[in-house]
N, C-alpha and C positions, 0 to 999 in steps of 0.2 A: 504494500500500500504506500503510494507516494505521499509525502507531506503536502498539505495545502498552504496557500499563502497566508491564511489566517488559521492559527493553531488552537488547540484546546487551552494551552497556556495563555495565549493572547486573550481568549475569552474569559478565563478565570481572572486574569489581571484586570480586565475591563470591569468585571463584576465587583471586584474588591474596590475599584476606583469609584464606581457610580452607585453602589447599593444604598448609600445614605441619602442619595438625591432622587431616587426613583421609588416607585411603589411595587411591592410584590403583588401581582394581580391574582385574583382567585381562580381556582379550578373547580369545575362542577362535573362529577361523574354521573352519567345517566344509566338506567338499567339497560342491559343488553337487549337490542332490538328496538329501543325507544325511538330511533330515527328511521326505522325500517332496516332490513338487512340483518345479517347475523354477525353483529359486531357491537362492542361496547363504546359508546361515545364519551370522550373526555374533553369537555369544553374548557378553554382558557379565555377568560374575559379580559384580554389585553386592551380592549377599547376603554377600560376604566383606568388606564395608565395616565399619569400626569401629562397634561397637554392634549389628552384625548386619543393617543395612539402609541404604538410601540416605538415611534420615532424618538421619544425622549431618551431612550437608551443610547442610541448612536450619537445623539446630539451631546449629551453629557460626557460620553467617553471621548468624543472629539475635542471638546473644549478643555477637558481636564488632562488630556494627554499631549497636547500640542501647545507650542508657544504662541500666544495671541498678541499681535502688534497693537499699537495705540489706535490704529484705524479700526480695530475691532474685527468682526466676522461678517461674512456675507454668505447667503445661500439662495439657491433657486428652488422653487417648490410649487407643487400643485395646491399646497395648503398645509398638510399635516407636518411635513418636514420643517417648513417655515415656522409653524406654531411651536414645534419642539425646540428649534434653535433659539427662537425668541424667548421661550420660557427658560431654557437653560442659561442663556446669556444674561437675562435679568437676574436669575438666582446667583450668578457668579459676578455680577457687576461689569458686564462686557457690552459695549455698544454693538448693535446688529442692524444690518440692512438686508431685507428679504425681497427677492424678485419673484413675482408670481405671474402666471399667464392669465389671459382674460377669462378662461373657463373656470378659474378658481371660484368656488362659491363664496358669496358675501360673508357668511358666518365665519369661514376660515380666515378670510382677510381681516375681519373684525377681531378675531382671536389673536392674530399676529400683532395687531396694533395694541390690543389690550395688554399684551405681555411686554410692550414697550419698544418694539422694534419699528424701524422705518420701513414702509412698504412701497415698492415700485411695481406698478402693474403694467404689463405690456407683452404683446405677442399672443398668437392664437393657441399655442400648445406649450407644454413644459419645456421642450428643448429651446424654444425661443427665449424663455425666461433665463435658461441656463446660459445662453449666449450673452445676454445682457449682464448677467452676474459675472461672467468671466471677464468681460470688458472692464467692469468696475474694479474687480480684483487686480487686473493688470495696471490700472491707473492709480490705485490707492495703496496697494500692498496689503489690503485686508486679507484675513485668513478665510479661504473658501471651505465651507463645510458641505461636502458632497452628500446628497441624500442616499446614495447606494454604492457608488463605485470608488470606495476608499477603504483601506484596511481598518482604520479606526471606527468608521461607521459600521462595517460588517461585524467587527468584534463586539461592539456595543449591542447590536441587534442579536448577536449570538448568545448574549446573556439570557435572552428569553428561553432558548433551548435548555441552557443549564438549569434555570429556575424550574421549568416545566418538568424536566427529568427528575428533579428532587421532589416535586409535588405528586407525581403519579407514575405508575408503570405504563409504558407506552410501547406499542409495536409499530405504529405509523403516526406521522403528524401531517396534517393537511393545512397548507399555508398559502395565502394569497400572494401574488407576485405583481409588482409594478416595475420598478427598476431592478429588483432582485436583491436588494441589500438584506432584507429580512430572511428570505429563503436561503440566501448564501450563508448568513450567520447560523441558521439552524443546521444547514448541511455541514458546515464546518464543525459545529458542536457534536453532531451525531455521526460524523465520519468515523468509520472503524467500529461502529456498534451495529446491532441488529435492527435498529430503528430506521424505517424507511421514511424519507422526506418526500412529500408529494407537493408539487407546486400547482397553483391554480391561477389561470389567467382568463380574462374575458375573451370571448371569441374575436372581438373587435380590437383587442390590444394584447398581442401575443409575442412580445419581443423575446422572451426567454425561450419559448417553444420554437420560434423561428431560428434562434441562434443555435440551439441544440441540434436541430435538423440540418442546419447549414454547416455545422462544425466550427462556427465562429460568429461573432456579433454581426447582425445585419439590421438595416433600417426597416421598420414596419409602419404601416399607416395605423392611426388610432381613431376609433369611433366606438365609444362605449358609455353606458350610463355611469361607469366607474372611472372614467378617464381622468378626473381630477386627482385621483390617488393612485390609479393603476394605469397610467397613461404614458409611460416612457416609450420612446420609439426605438431605443437601442440600449441593451443592458451593459455593454462595454466588456472588455476582455477579462477584467478581474472577476466579475460576477460569472461570466461564462466559464472560466477555468474552474471555479469552485463548484458550480452547479453541474458541469459535465462530469465531475468526479463524485458528487455527493447527492444529487437529486435523482430519485428513483424514476419518476415520470412527471409529466406536466399534463394536467387536465384542462380542457377549455370549456368554459361555462358561458351560457347565453345570458344576455341582459335580463330576459324574462325570469330565468332561474335565480339570478341575483336579487331581483325585486321580490320574488316569492320568498326567498330566504329572509329578507328584511321583515316581511310580514310574520314569518314563523318565529323569528327571534323575539319579536314584540309580543305576539299572541301567546307563545308557549313559555317564554323565559323572561318576559318583561324587560328585555334589553333592546335599546334602540341603536341600530347600526347604520353607518353610512354604506353606500353600495360597495366600495372596496372592502370594507370591514366584514361584509356578509358573503364575499365570494367563495370562501372555503366551505361554509355551510351550504351555499347554493350548489356547489359541485357534488357534495355528498347527497343532498336531498333529491337532486335531479337525476342522479345516476351518471353524471359526467365523470365522476370517479366512484368506483365500487371497491370498498375496502375488502381485504381478505377475510373470509369467514373465520369467526372467532377472535379477530384482532381487537386490541384495545387501541382505539383511533382518536388521537388528539385532533381537535378541530378548533382553529384559532379565530376568535372574534377580534380583529386587529385594529379597528378604527371606529370611533363613535362621535366624530365631529359632524353632526347632522345638520343639514339645512332644514330648520323647523318649518319653513314655509312649504317644503315638499314632503315632510315626514308623514303628514296625514294622507297624502296621495299614495306614498309608497306602502304604508301600513294598512291601507283600507282593504 
């Protein structure tokens, strides 16, 4: 087994670094067969993490492990990464500027501002915001906190896998994929174990699936109800390298299944999820991914920064 660019030791170090700054999110085990199929669901409510998503893990690890210049930090984000960087920067007394695309929901933009960061809105998709962020970093020397394609980000997200494995016995984990930082972190943590890591992407936003099929990162078009959080057009070489070695398979889920999962999460578990946060549940409920019979299957609720103006429509 070849070593990965992010190791178990990197993730353990990240956990030691950030654990006083983040929340250990709860795990709920359901009876075998509760979601249909012959498996035991083990739900992790990471949508209850500080700043509303798993992104706080990578944000804190990045800010605590790298030298931050006087010009502060900058990040491009569809919303959740920006909120997490803003939250972590405020906690650590660091100035932050966040670049978001026009598709970012107003509540996510409001959260970034509420956490004290400056917001720059522009461009149709995430990659457009990233280009603007890169230009700002080049001009000012600010520290760029990449949402997925950076070792510190991936090690921080990998602490979720470490935590989950301590909380429950697992055979498989099912995790939504945007740029791939979270699934890479999980793949790095579970690498060399018997736990299978399953990635889930919207049918209209499949950058990781395309990269794994092509043997390297490729550009994809993005059109999905979850595009604001799962809308990267290219996962990049670092994510591809880790996922090629550590992700068992990628399931593609329809927007209809994602919206159905939002309703199920609300009606059955009283948890309100944003579309990206419900993708893993949608894949299991719709049969886009079918767990192994008898398996203990971790299903991640990863984001809860909900646009309340649309929540009633989604949950109806």
